[in-house]
C-alpha positions in Angstrom: 4.7 -22.6 20.5 6.3 -22.3 17.9 3.8 -19.8 16.2 3.9 -18.2 19.6 8.0 -17.5 19.0 7.1 -16.3 15.6 4.6 -13.8 16.4 6.7 -12.3 18.9 9.8 -12.2 16.5 7.3 -10.6 14.0 6.5 -7.8 17.1 10.0 -7.2 17.4 10.7 -6.7 13.7 7.4 -4.4 13.5 9.1 -2.1 16.8 12.0 -1.7 15.4 12.5 1.0 13.6 14.1 0.3 9.9 12.7 -3.5 10.3 11.0 -5.4 7.4 8.2 -5.3 7.7 8.1 -1.7 7.9 9.9 -1.8 4.8 7.2 -4.0 3.3 4.3 -1.5 4.2 6.7 1.7 2.7 7.0 -0.6 -0.9 3.4 -1.5 -0.8 1.6 1.5 0.2 4.5 2.9 -2.6 2.9 1.3 -5.2 -0.5 1.7 -4.4 -0.4 5.9 -4.3 1.8 4.8 -7.8 -1.4 2.7 -9.1 -4.1 6.0 -8.0 -2.5 8.3 -9.0 -1.7 6.8 -12.7 -5.4 4.9 -12.5 -7.0 7.2 -11.0 -6.0 10.3 -13.4 -6.6 8.7 -16.5 -9.9 8.0 -14.8 -11.7 10.3 -13.5 -10.7 12.7 -16.9 -13.4 9.3 -18.9 -15.7 10.3 -16.3 -15.8 14.1 -17.3 -15.4 12.7 -20.5 -18.7 11.0 -19.9 -20.3 13.3 -18.3 -20.0 16.1 -20.6 -21.5 13.4 -23.6 -24.9 13.9 -21.5 
């Protein structure tokens, strides 16, 4: 029963426009895009540098 109440509360939170779940997902996606941008660009440059050695 307790699990069902928690699940219902979580579903209500997801359905809200400014719920905690959506805020957490937004923060997580911002961090992921930041890492992809700032770790991905040097990695691509490194790959181009390694390929040019061939």
